TIMARKOL-724780 format. One record per residue: z, x, y of N, C-alpha, C in turn; residue in one letter; residue number from 1. Coordinates in steps of 0.1 Angstrom, whole numbers, padded with zeros to 4 digits. Atoms other than C-alpha are relative to their C-alpha. Example, Ala and Ser with C-alpha at 12.3 -4.5 7.8 and 13.67 -1.06 7.14 Angstrom:
! TIMARKOL-724780
+-------+-------+--------+-------+--------+---------+-------+-------+--------+------+-------+
!   nup ! neast ! nnorth !  caup ! caeast ! canorth !   cup ! ceast ! cnorth ! mido ! titor !
+-------+-------+--------+-------+--------+---------+-------+-------+--------+------+-------+
!  0000 !  0009 !  -0012 !  0078 !   0123 !   -0045 !  0000 !  0009 !   0012 !    a !     1 !
!  0000 ! -0009 !  -0011 !  0071 !   0137 !   -0011 !  0008 ! -0008 !   0011 !    s !     2 !
+-------+-------+--------+-------+--------+---------+-------+-------+--------+------+-------+
This chain:
! TIMARKOL-724780
+-------+-------+--------+-------+--------+---------+-------+-------+--------+------+-------+
!   nup ! neast ! nnorth !  caup ! caeast ! canorth !   cup ! ceast ! cnorth ! mido ! titor !
+-------+-------+--------+-------+--------+---------+-------+-------+--------+------+-------+
!  0011 !  0008 !   0007 !  0291 !   0757 !    0379 ! -0013 !  0003 !   0007 !    m !     1 !
!  0013 ! -0003 !  -0006 !  0255 !   0765 !    0384 ! -0007 ! -0013 !   0005 !    k !     2 !
!  0006 !  0012 !  -0006 !  0234 !   0741 !    0405 ! -0013 ! -0003 !  -0008 !    i !     3 !
!  0012 !  0003 !   0008 !  0201 !   0745 !    0385 !  0000 !  0009 !  -0012 !    l !     4 !
!  0000 ! -0008 !   0012 !  0199 !   0757 !    0349 ! -0009 ! -0007 !  -0010 !    y !     5 !
!  0009 !  0005 !   0010 !  0178 !   0753 !    0318 !  0008 !  0001 !  -0013 !    i !     6 !
! -0007 !  0001 !   0012 !  0192 !   0743 !    0284 ! -0009 ! -0004 !  -0011 !    r !     7 !
!  0008 !  0003 !   0012 !  0177 !   0742 !    0249 !  0009 ! -0007 !  -0010 !    r !     8 !
! -0008 !  0008 !   0009 !  0190 !   0716 !    0225 ! -0009 ! -0004 !  -0012 !    k !     9 !
!  0008 !  0004 !   0012 !  0179 !   0709 !    0189 !  0007 ! -0012 !  -0007 !    t !    10 !
! -0005 !  0011 !   0007 !  0183 !   0677 !    0170 ! -0010 ! -0005 !  -0011 !    k !    11 !
!  0009 !  0005 !   0010 !  0169 !   0660 !    0139 ! -0006 ! -0013 !   0004 !    y !    12 !
!  0007 !  0012 !  -0003 !  0143 !   0633 !    0144 ! -0010 ! -0004 !  -0012 !    e !    13 !
!  0010 !  0005 !   0009 !  0121 !   0612 !    0121 ! -0013 ! -0001 !   0007 !    k !    14 !
!  0013 !  0000 !  -0006 !  0085 !   0618 !    0130 ! -0011 ! -0005 !  -0010 !    r !    15 !
!  0011 !  0005 !   0008 !  0052 !   0604 !    0116 ! -0012 !  0008 !   0003 !    h !    16 !
!  0012 ! -0008 !  -0001 !  0023 !   0627 !    0110 ! -0012 ! -0006 !  -0008 !    s !    17 !
!  0011 !  0006 !   0007 ! -0012 !   0616 !    0100 ! -0002 !  0006 !  -0014 !    v !    18 !
!  0002 ! -0007 !   0012 ! -0015 !   0642 !    0073 !  0011 ! -0001 !  -0010 !    k !    19 !
! -0011 !  0000 !   0009 !  0020 !   0642 !    0059 !  0008 ! -0013 !  -0001 !    m !    20 !
! -0007 !  0013 !   0000 !  0033 !   0607 !    0066 !  0014 !  0002 !   0007 !    g !    21 !
! -0013 !  0000 !  -0006 !  0070 !   0603 !    0074 !  0006 !  0014 !  -0002 !    e !    22 !
! -0005 ! -0013 !   0000 !  0087 !   0636 !    0083 !  0013 !  0001 !   0008 !    l !    23 !
! -0013 ! -0003 !  -0007 !  0123 !   0645 !    0092 !  0000 !  0014 !   0003 !    t !    24 !
!  0001 ! -0014 !  -0005 !  0123 !   0676 !    0113 !  0009 !  0003 !   0011 !    t !    25 !
! -0008 ! -0004 !  -0011 !  0143 !   0696 !    0138 ! -0009 !  0002 !   0012 !    r !    26 !
!  0008 ! -0001 !  -0012 !  0129 !   0691 !    0173 !  0009 !  0007 !   0011 !    v !    27 !
! -0007 ! -0007 !  -0011 !  0139 !   0715 !    0201 ! -0005 ! -0005 !   0013 !    t !    28 !
!  0004 !  0004 !  -0014 !  0139 !   0702 !    0237 !  0005 !  0011 !   0010 !    y !    29 !
! -0003 ! -0009 !  -0010 !  0139 !   0726 !    0266 !  0000 ! -0009 !   0013 !    i !    30 !
! -0001 !  0008 !  -0012 !  0152 !   0707 !    0297 !  0006 !  0007 !   0012 !    k !    31 !
! -0005 ! -0005 !  -0012 !  0159 !   0715 !    0333 !  0011 ! -0009 !   0005 !    k !    32 !
! -0011 !  0008 !  -0005 !  0192 !   0703 !    0347 !  0003 !  0004 !   0014 !    y !    33 !
! -0005 ! -0001 !  -0014 !  0204 !   0698 !    0383 !  0013 ! -0006 !   0001 !    l !    34 !
! -0014 !  0005 !  -0001 !  0241 !   0695 !    0388 !  0005 ! -0008 !  -0013 !    l !    35 !
! -0005 !  0006 !   0013 !  0246 !   0686 !    0351 ! -0009 ! -0012 !  -0004 !    g !    36 !
!  0009 !  0012 !   0003 !  0219 !   0658 !    0351 ! -0014 !  0005 !  -0004 !    l !    37 !
!  0014 ! -0004 !   0004 !  0186 !   0662 !    0332 ! -0010 ! -0004 !   0010 !    p !    38 !
!  0010 !  0003 !  -0009 !  0157 !   0664 !    0356 ! -0014 ! -0001 !  -0006 !    v !    39 !
!  0013 ! -0001 !   0005 !  0127 !   0673 !    0336 !  0000 !  0006 !  -0014 !    k !    40 !
!  0002 ! -0007 !   0013 !  0117 !   0681 !    0300 ! -0012 !  0010 !   0001 !    t !    41 !
!  0010 ! -0010 !  -0002 !  0098 !   0714 !    0302 ! -0009 !  0001 !  -0013 !    l !    42 !
!  0008 ! -0002 !   0013 !  0087 !   0716 !    0265 !  0008 ! -0005 !  -0011 !    h !    43 !
! -0007 !  0003 !   0013 !  0095 !   0702 !    0231 ! -0009 !  0004 !  -0011 !    k !    44 !
!  0007 ! -0005 !   0012 !  0085 !   0717 !    0198 !  0008 ! -0001 !  -0012 !    y !    45 !
! -0007 !  0000 !   0013 !  0093 !   0717 !    0161 ! -0005 !  0012 !  -0008 !    r !    46 !
!  0003 ! -0011 !   0009 !  0094 !   0744 !    0135 ! -0003 ! -0005 !  -0013 !    r !    47 !
!  0003 !  0004 !   0014 !  0077 !   0740 !    0102 !  0008 !  0007 !  -0010 !    t !    48 !
! -0007 ! -0007 !   0011 !  0090 !   0750 !    0068 ! -0003 !  0015 !  -0001 !    y !    49 !
!  0005 ! -0014 !   0001 !  0070 !   0782 !    0070 !  0003 !  0008 !   0012 !    y !    50 !
! -0004 ! -0007 !  -0012 !  0084 !   0792 !    0104 ! -0010 ! -0001 !   0012 !    g !    51 !
!  0009 !  0002 !  -0011 !  0054 !   0781 !    0125 !  0006 ! -0008 !   0011 !    e !    52 !
! -0005 !  0009 !  -0011 !  0061 !   0766 !    0159 ! -0012 ! -0009 !   0004 !    v !    53 !
!  0011 !  0010 !  -0003 !  0041 !   0734 !    0166 !  0005 ! -0009 !   0011 !    k !    54 !
! -0003 !  0010 !  -0010 !  0040 !   0711 !    0196 !  0002 ! -0013 !  -0006 !    s !    55 !
! -0003 !  0013 !   0005 !  0053 !   0676 !    0191 ! -0011 ! -0010 !   0004 !    c !    56 !
!  0010 !  0009 !  -0004 !  0021 !   0661 !    0205 ! -0008 ! -0006 !  -0011 !    d !    57 !
!  0008 !  0005 !   0012 !  0004 !   0658 !    0171 !  0008 ! -0010 !  -0009 !    d !    58 !
! -0008 !  0009 !   0008 !  0033 !   0637 !    0157 !  0005 ! -0011 !   0009 !    c !    59 !
! -0006 !  0012 !  -0007 !  0044 !   0602 !    0167 !  0014 ! -0002 !  -0004 !    m !    60 !
! -0014 !  0002 !   0003 !  0080 !   0593 !    0169 !  0001 ! -0012 !  -0009 !    l !    61 !
! -0001 !  0010 !   0010 !  0089 !   0572 !    0139 !  0013 ! -0008 !   0002 !    f !    62 !
! -0012 !  0008 !  -0003 !  0112 !   0543 !    0148 !  0001 ! -0011 !  -0010 !    v !    63 !
+-------+-------+--------+-------+--------+---------+-------+-------+--------+------+-------+
């Protein structure tokens, strides 16, 4: 088992955008792991319908 590794995981989340309103999208998290425990989220992004990659900073998490 590796001591330090990076893993990419995708899951569906409901987000809220100012322009589009409620949005269900696939969000990809890139995390750094140390001995199997997540240490830090390096980046999170979402892909649009047209294939663009956008940061999740412009959307708020819709709970």
